[in-house]
N, C-alpha and C positions, 0 to 999 in steps of 0.2 A: 465568529463565533464558532462553528462548525469545525471539527478534525476532516475524518473523508465519509462522505455519505454517496449513495447512490439513490436514481430515480426509479420508482416501482411502479408507477403510471401517471396519469393526467386524468383530473377532475375540473369539467366544465373550464376545460384549455388550462387549468394553473398543474405546473409538476409538483406531483408527492415526492419527496426524499425521504430515506431513511438513513440518519446518523448512525454508523458500526458501534456508538455509546449507547443506543437506545436497545442492543441486543442485551446489553449487562441487564436491564430493567427487564427485560421480554423473559431472560432466565431466572433472573431471582423470583419473578412476580409465579411465572411457570412452577419453579420448584416450591415455596411457599405453597402454592394449592395443591401442588401433589403430595406435599410430604404432610400439613399439617390441616389445612381449611376444609379441603373436601374429605378425606377419611372422617373429622369430626363431624361434619354435617351430611355426610353421605355414605356409612358405615358399609362394611362388607362387601367392599369392589376389588376389585385388582391393582396392582402398583400400573400396571399396563393404564388403564381407565381413569387412573388418577390422574397420567400424565398427559393423558387424552384430550381429558376435559381441562385439564392446566393448559392447556396449550389452546383450545380451544378458546378459552372465557381470556386468554392474552390477546387472542387474534381480535376478538371481539372488543376488548380495552382498545389495541391499534384502530378498529374504526372508531369507535364511540370518539376520538382525541382526534382523528382525521375529519369527522362530523362536526367539532367544536373550531376547530382552528378553518375548515370551509363557511362556517357560517361569518366567521369576520371575514374572512377573504369576499365575499361573493358580496356582503354590507358594504366592505369599504370599495366594489368596482363602481356601487350605483352611486357612489360622490365622486366618481373620478378619481380614486387612489390606484395605481398601479399595484399590482400585486408580484411579486418577484417569482414565488415559490412559497410551500407548505413543508417543511421539515419536523419529522420526529427525532427526538434526540433521549439521553440520560433525565432530562427533569419535565419529559411532557411533549408539546410540542409547538410551533410558531407560524404563524404567518406572517412571511417578509415583506411589510409593503414598504416600497421606494420614496414613499412620502408622507408627511405628517395629513391626519385628516382636516381636510380646509377647516373646518368651523367646531367650535363647542357640541352642538348636535350633531356631527358627523363623528364625531370622536365618541359620544354618547353611546348612539347606535352600534357603530361598529363594536364598542365593545362590550356591548351588553348581549349580543347577539350570540356569542359562544358561550354563555352561561345558558342562555334561554334553550341555544340548542342541547346541550346536556340535561337540562330539566325535562325536556320531550324523549329524547333516548331514554332516559332514568324513566321516564312512566310506562312509554312503551315496551321497556324489559320488565318492568314491574307486571304490567298486565300479562307479558306473554308467561312471565312466571308461574301467574295464579293460573291462565288456561293449561298451562303444564305439568298442573297438581299430580295427574296421573302418571306421568314421567319423572321423575324424582332427580335423574342426569340434568334435562334440560331445564327444570325447576330450578336445580340449583345454580346452575351457570348464568340464568337468566335472573335469577334473586343478586346471584356475587356482581353482576353489571350493573344491575340497577341501584343498588348499593354505591357500588365504585361511582357511577356518574353524579349521584348525590354528593360525594366527596369531594368529587374534583369541581362542583360547583360552588360549595362551601368553601373549600381552601381559595378557588380565584376569587371570588367575592370581598375576599380581607381587604381593606382600603388601603393597601401595600403598592405602590409600582414599582415593576411595570406587570404585575395580576392586574386582572380584568378588573378588580373592585378599584385598584387602584385608577384604572384607568375612564372608570366610571368617577371618582372622585375628580378627577384633575379636569373632566367636559367640566365639572357643576362649577368647582373653581375656576376654570377657564371663561364661563360663562358669565361667572360674579363679576370679575374683576376685569375680561377681556385684554387679559394678559397668557397666552401660552407659556413663555418661560416662568412665570411667577407660578403656574400653577405645575407645573412639573417640577418645580424647587423644592416645592411644599410637598407635593407625594412621594417625589424621591426621595428626600428626606425622610418620609414615613417608612417607604419601603427599606429603606439603609437600615434602618433603626430595627424595621421586622426582622431583617437579615443577622442583623448582630444578636436578637433575641434568639432567634431559631440556631445561630451557632454557640450559645450561652449553654441552651440547650440540650442540646449536642453532649456537648463536652460533657456536662454533668451527666445523660444518660450513660454514658460510656465510660465514664472515669468511678461514678458512685454509683448510678442505676443497674449497673451489671446487663446493659444490653447494647453490645458493640457496635451490630451491626444498626441497629434504631436511631444510636447516637451518630452514627457517622453518616448515615444518610440524612438526619437534619442539620448536621452540620455542612456538608456538601450544599444542600438546597437553601441554608443561610447563606452562603458564600456566593452562591451563584445570584440570589437575590439582591445582593448588599451590591455586587459588581456590575448586574441590568440595573439595577437604579441609578448609580453614578453615570453610569457610560450613556443610560437616556437622556439624562439632563446636560452632558456634556454636550452631544448630539443636535439639542433644541440651539444650546448658544454655537454650536458652529453652524446648524442651519440660520440662525438670525442674523449672525455676523458676515456669514458671505453671501446670500441670496441679494439680489439684484444688483451685483459686482459684477461687472463686466470682467471676463480672462483677458482682455486687453490691459487690464491694470496690474497685473501679476508679472504677463507672460515677460521672456528676454526676448528682446527685440533682435537683438544680434547674435542669435544662437550657432555654436559651434556645427559646420556640416563637412560629411563625408562625398568624397568622388567616388563613382560609382568605378572607376577603374581601378584601383591602388587595390594589392594585395591584400586577402585578409590577415596576413601574418604582421602587416604595417600596420595595417590598423589597429589590430590589437596594442602593438606595444605605443605608439604613436596617437591614439588617440583612448582607448579605453584606460590602457594605464596611467596616461597623463593626466585624463579628465577626468577620471572614477564614473564615469556616464555609464548606466547600464542600456540606453538607446539615442542611436544618432541619425539625425535627417541623412536623409541621400537625396542630394541636388545635382541635375546635369544642365547645365548653362539658364541656369537660374529656373528651370522647373523641379519641382519636389517629383523623383520617382517613388517616393516610399523611405522605411528608415531600416534599419539593422540593427538587431538587439543582440545583449550577451544571451543571451537564451538559446536563440538560433546558433549562434557561432559553439555553443555547450554539445550540440547534438552533431556536430562535425568533427571528425577525426584528428588531431592536429597535425599528422600527416599531409591534410590537405590545404592545409593554412596557408604555405608557401605555393600551391599551386591555383589552387582559387581566387578568384576578383570578389571583393563586396557586393557586386553586379549578382553573384550566383545565390545569394543568399539575401537577397534584396523582400521586405515584409510590405506587399502593399496598404496604402492608404485606405483606411477604413474606420467605420465608426467606433471603434474600439480604441485607435491610436492617433484619430485627429479630432478638433477641436475648434468651431468657427471663434475668432475673436472679441463678439459681440454675445457670444453665448455667456449665460448664468453661471459663476465661478462654485456654487453650489452645483450645479449642471456637472462641473468637470471634476470636482470632488466625489461625486458618487460616480462617475463612471470609471475613475482610478481603481476607486473601492471595489467595484465588481469585475473589474480586468486584472486588478493587479497590479498595475502599472505606477510609475512612481513619475513618469515626465509623459506628455501628451504635445504631438504637434500642434501647433495652430495656423490654421491655414483661411484662406481666402482664393476661391478655386484652385487652380492648381500651383498657386506661390504661398512659400512658405512665409508665414509673415513673425513668427516666434515659437520658442518654448515655453510650456506652462511645467513647471516644476512643484513636485507635491510639498517640496521641502521649503518652498517660499509662500504657499497656501498655508503651511503650517507657523510660519513665520510670522504672518500677518496677524494669526489666529492670537496665539501667544503673546503679541503685543497689546492687542485687543482687548482682551482678558487682562492683561496686568495693568491696562491704564484706566478700562471702566470697570472690570474686577464682574464676577460672576449676578452682583447685583444692580448693573448696570442696565441689564435686558429683564425690562419691566412688561 
C-alpha cells in the first residue's frame, strides 16, 4: 500500500509511520489555509502569521487522524487482533491489522471506535474554540479542526467498504447472515460503486466544472476506494481458502539445496541462473545451516564472487525465513507479505523438510476461485 514511510514515534507500543505521500496533503492544506481560508476568517494578519497558523492547524489534523486510528487499534487489541502499525498517507490514515476481527461484534466495535474518537476530538476543539474567543487566532484554528473532524466523521460513516461506515454495515450483515465473505462482497460492491461515483464526479468537476484541483482530488480518492474495496474482498477470499490448510500440503518436499563450500560464482552460474530462484537453503551433512539469497549477493562486489564461498554469505535461520510444516498456510502467506520473501524454508528441528513457494500458494488460490467461484464462499 505504501511507497516510502518512516517512523515518527510509538503510542501504546504501536509504531506510528508517516508515508512520504502525506506531505503532499500537508503542504496543500497548509497552503490552502494560508492563502484563502485564514485570510477570509482572520483578516489583517501578515503572510507569515497565516502560514504559521496553517502549519499549526495541519499538525492538529495530523494529531486528529492519529487519535482516530489509535481508537481503531486499541479497540482491536481488546479483541486480540494484533496491530502492526499506524500509517498516515495521502488519503488519511490506516491502522494495519494483522487479522480480521474475530466476530461481527468485534468488527462493529473496532469500526465505530474511530468515528466516536473523531466526534470527541471535534467537540473538544469546538469547546476550545469557544473558550478562546478572546484570542482570534487560536479560536480560528480550533474552529477549523472542529469542522474538519466533523467532515472526517461524516465521510467515514458513508456505508461503503473499506470506510468505517462500510465496516459497520459489514458487521451488521455479518451478524445477520453469519457469513463474513458474503458481507464483505456486498459492502465491497457498495464501496467499489461509490468509488466509481467519485471518479465520475471528479472528471465532471475537472472537465466541465472549472475545478481542476478538486476534480483531480475526487478522482484520486475514488480510484483509491474502488481498488481498496476490491482488494479487501480478495483478501477475505484468500483467507477463507488458506485458513486451516497446513504448509505441508503446498511445500516442495525435495528442494534444491546448496553446499556451503562452493564458490559464490559457481553458485550464481549453476544454481541461480539455472533454477531462477532468489533463495536457496544451505545444507551440510543433512543439517540446515541457513539460506543464501540474491539480495545478499547483490551487496557483494562481483570481483569477490570467485574468491568467497557460499559459507561467507549464509543468512541464519530465523522467524522471517522459516516455517513449520504444520503451520497454517495463511500464516505463511502473511509472513511472506511482511518480509517480501517469495520462498520459505520448511523446517522441523534443524532439518529441512521442504520449501514453500509463493507461486504454489497463488496457483492453489487461482484454481480454487476458478472451480468454486467468488460466490462459493458463503
